[in-house]
C-alpha positions as CSV (number, residue, x, y, z in Angstrom):
1,M,0.1,0.1,-0.1
2,T,1.5,3.3,-1.1
3,E,2.1,5.6,2.4
4,K,-0.2,8.5,2.5
5,F,2.1,11.3,3.7
6,K,0.2,13.6,6.1
7,I,1.3,17.1,5.5
8,L,0.6,20.1,7.9
9,V,1.8,23.2,5.4
10,I,1.4,26.5,7.6
11,N,1.9,30.2,5.3
12,P,1.7,33.6,7.7
13,G,1.2,36.9,6.1
14,S,0.9,39.8,7.9
15,T,-2.9,40.3,8.1
16,S,-3.6,36.2,7.4
17,T,-2.4,33.2,8.3
18,K,-3.3,30.4,5.8
19,L,-2.8,27.1,7.1
20,A,-3.7,23.6,4.9
21,V,-3.6,19.2,5.1
22,Y,-2.6,17.5,3.1
23,E,-2.4,13.7,2.6
24,K,0.2,13.1,0.0
25,K,-1.0,15.8,-2.8
26,E,-4.7,16.1,-1.5
27,L,-6.3,18.4,0.1
28,V,-8.2,16.8,3.3
29,A,-8.3,20.7,5.3
30,E,-7.7,24.3,4.6
31,E,-8.8,27.8,5.9
32,E,-7.1,31.1,5.6
33,I,-7.7,33.0,9.2
34,S,-7.7,36.9,8.9
35,H,-6.0,39.4,11.3
36,S,-7.5,43.0,11.4
37,T,-5.2,45.6,12.5
38,E,-6.7,46.6,15.9
39,Q,-6.2,42.6,16.6
40,M,-2.2,42.9,15.7
41,K,-1.7,46.4,17.4
42,K,-1.7,44.6,20.7
43,Y,1.7,43.1,19.5
44,E,5.0,44.7,19.5
45,K,6.8,43.0,17.9
46,L,6.7,39.9,15.6
47,V,7.6,37.2,18.0
48,D,5.1,38.4,20.4
49,E,2.8,36.6,18.0
50,I,4.0,33.4,18.0
51,E,1.7,32.3,20.7
52,F,-1.3,34.0,19.1
53,R,-0.7,32.2,15.9
54,S,0.3,28.5,17.6
55,K,-3.0,28.7,19.1
56,L,-5.2,29.2,15.7
57,V,-3.2,26.5,14.1
58,L,-4.0,24.1,17.0
59,D,-7.1,25.3,16.8
60,F,-7.5,24.3,13.2
61,L,-6.2,20.9,13.6
62,Q,-9.1,20.2,16.1
63,R,-11.8,22.0,14.3
64,H,-11.2,19.5,11.3
65,N,-10.5,16.4,13.9
66,I,-6.7,16.0,13.1
67,V,-4.6,14.7,15.6
68,L,-0.9,16.5,16.0
69,D,0.8,13.3,16.3
70,S,-0.9,12.1,13.1
71,L,0.8,14.2,11.3
72,D,4.5,13.0,9.2
73,A,5.9,16.6,8.6
74,I,5.1,20.7,9.2
75,V,6.8,22.6,6.5
76,G,6.0,26.8,6.7
77,R,6.4,29.6,4.6
78,G,10.5,30.6,4.9
79,G,11.9,33.8,6.7
80,V,14.5,36.3,6.7
81,I,17.4,34.0,7.8
82,K,20.6,34.0,6.0
83,P,20.5,34.1,2.1
84,I,20.3,30.6,0.4
85,A,19.6,28.7,-2.8
86,G,16.6,27.8,-4.2
87,G,14.5,25.3,-4.8
88,I,16.1,23.1,-1.5
89,V,14.4,22.1,1.7
90,Y,15.9,22.7,4.8
91,G,14.9,21.1,8.0
92,V,13.8,23.9,10.9
93,N,16.9,23.3,13.4
94,D,18.1,25.4,16.6
95,K,20.2,27.8,14.9
96,M,17.1,29.0,12.3
97,I,14.9,29.2,15.3
98,D,17.6,31.4,16.7
99,D,18.6,33.7,13.5
100,L,15.1,34.5,13.5
101,M,13.8,34.9,17.5
102,H,16.6,37.6,17.0
103,A,15.3,38.9,13.8
104,R,19.1,38.9,12.8
105,Y,18.6,39.1,8.8
106,G,15.0,41.2,9.2
107,E,11.8,41.2,10.7
108,H,8.8,40.0,8.3
109,A,5.8,37.6,9.0
110,S,7.4,34.7,7.1
111,N,9.5,34.5,9.6
112,L,6.8,32.8,11.7
113,G,6.2,29.8,9.5
114,A,9.3,28.0,11.2
115,L,8.4,29.7,14.3
116,I,5.0,28.5,14.6
117,A,6.1,25.1,13.3
118,H,9.0,24.6,16.2
119,E,6.3,25.8,18.9
120,I,4.2,23.4,17.7
121,T,6.4,20.7,17.6
122,K,8.1,21.0,21.2
123,N,9.0,17.3,22.5
124,K,7.1,16.0,19.7
125,K,9.0,14.0,17.1
126,I,7.3,15.5,13.8
127,P,10.1,16.8,11.1
128,S,9.2,20.2,10.1
129,Y,10.7,22.4,7.0
130,I,11.3,25.1,5.0
131,L,11.4,25.6,1.2
132,D,12.5,28.7,-0.7
133,P,12.8,31.8,1.8
134,V,12.1,35.2,0.8
135,V,16.0,35.4,0.9
136,V,16.8,32.7,-1.9
137,D,20.3,34.1,-3.3
138,E,20.9,33.3,-7.0
139,M,21.9,37.1,-8.2
140,F,24.9,36.9,-10.8
141,P,27.8,39.6,-10.4
142,L,27.0,42.1,-12.2
143,A,23.9,42.4,-9.9
144,R,24.7,42.9,-6.9
145,Y,26.4,46.5,-8.0
146,S,24.4,49.7,-6.4
147,G,26.8,52.5,-7.0
148,L,28.3,52.1,-3.4
149,P,30.4,49.6,-1.6
150,E,28.8,49.6,1.6
151,L,25.2,49.1,0.0
152,P,25.0,45.7,-2.0
153,R,21.8,45.0,-3.7
154,L,20.8,42.2,-2.4
155,S,17.8,39.8,-3.0
156,I,14.8,39.7,-1.4
157,L,11.8,38.5,-3.2
158,H,8.1,36.3,-2.8
159,A,10.9,33.3,-4.2
160,L,8.1,30.5,-3.3
161,N,5.9,31.3,-5.4
162,H,8.0,32.8,-8.1
163,K,9.4,29.6,-8.2
164,A,6.1,27.8,-8.0
165,V,4.9,29.6,-11.5
166,A,7.8,29.2,-12.8
167,R,7.7,25.4,-12.5
168,K,4.2,25.6,-13.5
169,Y,5.0,27.3,-16.7
170,A,7.4,25.1,-17.8
171,E,5.3,22.0,-17.2
172,E,2.7,23.5,-18.9
173,S,5.4,24.3,-21.9
174,G,6.5,20.7,-22.0
175,R,10.2,21.7,-21.1
176,K,12.2,22.0,-18.1
177,Y,12.6,25.5,-15.4
178,Q,16.6,24.7,-15.8
179,D,15.7,25.1,-19.9
180,C,13.2,28.2,-19.6
181,N,14.1,32.0,-19.1
182,L,11.2,33.8,-17.6
183,I,10.6,37.4,-15.9
184,V,8.5,36.2,-12.9
185,V,6.6,39.4,-11.2
186,H,5.2,38.9,-7.6
187,L,1.7,41.5,-7.7
188,G,1.0,41.8,-4.1
189,G,1.3,44.2,-0.5
190,G,5.0,43.9,-1.7
191,I,6.2,43.5,-5.7
192,S,9.1,41.6,-6.5
193,V,10.3,41.3,-10.3
194,G,12.7,38.6,-11.4
195,A,15.1,37.4,-14.4
196,H,14.9,33.9,-14.0
197,R,17.7,32.8,-16.1
198,K,17.7,28.7,-16.4
199,S,16.4,27.9,-13.0
200,K,18.4,30.8,-11.2
201,V,16.9,34.0,-10.1
202,V,20.0,36.4,-11.0
203,D,18.2,39.6,-10.5
204,V,15.6,41.0,-8.9
205,N,14.5,44.2,-6.7
206,N,14.6,44.0,-2.5
207,A,11.0,43.6,-2.5
208,L,11.0,44.7,1.6
209,N,13.4,47.4,2.0
210,G,12.9,49.9,-0.3
211,D,13.3,48.7,-4.2
212,G,12.4,48.6,-7.5
213,P,8.6,49.8,-8.0
214,F,6.5,51.2,-5.2
215,T,3.8,48.6,-3.7
216,P,0.4,48.7,-1.9
217,E,2.4,50.0,1.3
218,R,5.9,49.8,0.2
219,S,7.7,52.5,-1.4
220,G,9.6,51.0,-4.0
221,G,13.3,53.0,-5.2
222,L,13.3,56.7,-3.5
223,P,15.6,59.6,-5.1
224,A,18.7,59.2,-3.0
225,N,19.8,62.6,-2.2
226,Q,16.2,63.8,-1.1
227,L,15.8,60.6,1.3
228,V,19.2,62.0,3.4
229,E,17.7,65.1,4.0
230,L,14.3,63.7,5.1
231,C,16.4,61.4,7.6
232,F,18.6,64.5,8.7
233,S,15.2,67.1,8.6
234,G,14.7,66.2,12.1
235,K,10.7,65.6,11.6
236,Y,10.7,62.0,11.8
237,T,13.2,59.3,13.7
238,K,14.5,56.3,12.3
239,D,11.2,53.9,13.1
240,Q,8.9,56.1,11.0
241,L,11.6,56.2,8.2
242,K,11.8,52.8,8.0
243,K,7.9,52.5,8.4
244,M,7.2,55.2,5.7
245,I,9.2,52.7,3.4
246,K,7.9,49.3,4.6
247,G,4.2,49.5,5.7
248,K,2.8,53.3,5.2
249,G,4.4,53.7,1.7
250,G,3.1,53.7,-1.5
251,V,-0.3,53.4,-2.4
252,T,-0.8,53.7,1.3
253,A,0.9,56.8,1.3
254,Y,-0.8,58.3,-1.5
255,L,-4.6,57.2,-0.7
256,G,-4.5,56.1,3.0
257,T,-5.2,52.4,2.3
258,N,-3.4,49.3,1.0
259,D,-6.6,47.5,-0.2
260,L,-6.5,47.7,-4.2
261,K,-10.1,46.3,-4.1
262,E,-10.5,49.9,-2.8
263,V,-8.6,51.2,-4.7
264,E,-10.3,49.9,-7.6
265,D,-14.1,51.2,-6.2
266,R,-12.5,54.6,-6.0
267,I,-11.5,54.3,-9.3
268,T,-15.2,53.1,-10.8
269,K,-16.5,56.0,-8.6
270,G,-14.3,58.7,-10.7
271,D,-11.9,59.0,-8.5
272,S,-9.2,60.5,-10.2
273,K,-6.7,60.8,-7.9
274,A,-6.8,57.0,-7.1
275,K,-6.8,56.1,-10.6
276,E,-3.5,58.3,-11.3
277,V,-1.9,56.3,-8.4
278,L,-2.7,53.0,-9.6
279,E,-1.7,53.4,-12.9
280,A,2.2,55.5,-11.3
281,M,2.6,51.9,-9.5
282,I,1.7,49.5,-12.9
283,Y,4.3,52.2,-14.9
284,Q,7.2,51.4,-12.1
285,V,6.2,47.6,-12.6
286,A,6.5,48.0,-16.1
287,K,9.9,49.5,-17.0
288,E,10.8,47.0,-13.7
289,I,10.4,44.5,-16.9
290,C,12.4,45.9,-19.3
291,F,14.9,47.1,-17.0
292,L,15.6,43.4,-16.6
293,I,16.2,42.1,-20.7
294,P,20.3,42.8,-19.8
295,A,20.1,40.0,-17.4
296,F,19.4,37.4,-19.9
297,Q,22.7,38.6,-21.6
298,G,21.0,38.7,-25.3
299,E,19.4,34.9,-24.8
300,Q,16.0,34.9,-25.8
301,I,13.3,35.8,-22.9
302,D,10.2,32.4,-23.1
303,A,7.4,35.0,-21.2
304,V,7.1,37.2,-18.5
305,I,4.5,35.5,-15.6
306,L,2.3,37.6,-13.6
307,T,1.4,36.1,-10.2
308,G,0.1,37.1,-7.0
309,G,-3.3,38.6,-5.7
310,A,-3.5,41.7,-8.1
311,A,-2.3,39.5,-10.6
312,R,-6.6,39.6,-10.6
313,C,-7.1,43.1,-11.1
314,K,-8.1,43.5,-15.0
315,L,-7.0,46.8,-14.9
316,I,-3.6,46.1,-13.8
317,V,-3.0,43.0,-16.1
318,D,-4.3,44.9,-19.2
319,L,-1.9,47.8,-18.5
320,I,1.1,45.7,-18.4
321,R,0.7,44.2,-21.2
322,K,-0.3,47.5,-23.2
323,W,2.7,49.6,-21.7
324,T,5.6,46.3,-22.0
325,A,4.3,45.5,-25.6
326,P,6.6,47.0,-27.7
327,T,9.3,44.1,-26.1
328,G,6.7,41.6,-27.9
329,L,7.5,39.3,-25.0
330,E,4.6,36.8,-24.2
331,M,2.5,37.2,-21.0
332,V,1.2,34.5,-19.3
333,V,-1.2,35.1,-16.1
334,Y,-1.3,33.0,-13.0
335,P,-3.0,34.6,-10.2
336,G,-2.9,34.1,-7.0
337,G,-0.4,32.5,-4.9
338,Y,0.6,28.9,-5.3
339,E,2.5,28.9,-2.4
340,M,0.6,26.1,-0.1
341,S,0.9,23.3,-3.2
342,A,4.7,24.4,-3.3
343,L,5.1,23.8,0.1
344,R,3.6,20.7,0.4
345,D,5.9,19.4,-3.0
346,G,8.7,20.5,-1.2
347,A,8.1,18.3,2.4
348,L,6.6,15.1,-0.1
349,R,9.9,15.4,-1.8
350,I,11.9,14.7,1.8
351,L,9.3,12.2,2.9
352,T,9.3,10.0,-0.5
353,G,13.3,10.1,-0.3
354,E,13.6,11.9,-4.0
355,E,15.8,14.5,-1.9
356,R,17.1,15.3,1.2
357,E,16.8,18.2,3.3
358,L,19.8,19.9,3.8
359,T,21.1,21.4,7.3
360,Y,21.0,25.3,7.8
361,T,23.9,26.6,10.0
């Protein structure tokens, strides 16, 4: 009899926790639990959320009559750890937990994936893993130059969904990911635009800390000299400035909301400012796509892939198509995210012996 491996998938975001249990590839239970801004205000630091989110996971299992000890593995979304290669499954260990608890490489909701898995498996023999964290780093040397040696460009992207949709495109095209050249655009609360050359993300904007297009809640790249002047103006603290770059920047700074559905509603009702701000964001995304063409060093680009929640918006997709049309690049849209199935498949590869997990050191 073929073993039905039971896998719990944990995908924490800033405003939600996505959970699923699979038996091999068959979905057994799934929920997306939303968290209001008011609800999350009580937690000063990300690590303060561990107990709250862990209880959500245990309650989810109980609601669906799934015993924790019946799980063969838990896999969480990977967070901001040291840069690692993509496509590799890492076991959650004490070193990883220590780095995440102290936010040594940065703070992001995805840090909670491994932390929750570790919390709920205390004194249990259930293995836990991460796959394709946001710090996957496959950039080629030229892409690391920023213009100042003290400020090298960093690879921080939605690697999990990037890799998932790139593999999906390759499979549907009857090819191997390793043979494809793709520009992948993840459109969400953050926006990452990456050049996938033969399965490696050789160049990508730092989607977390002020690089690339502005997003529903992030500033993207800013005029450097004006930013310096702002920093020394005395009007803002360091923490306030960081929040302006990540959390209160972009569409939120211009319109007071990070909800693109609300922005669309405003546009429908004739709000010209909302229309201009949204189109400015899309314009910057289109520019970023064209900006990456040299990353393939003259090789043919197979397609541009649009993914993420905002790829469901017809206006966004239509304008990106229109403004990049002169490049002649094929445009493929995979709206939403493929993160849950990608995490599941990573754990399955370990459980079935197809791959061996690596140790985070």
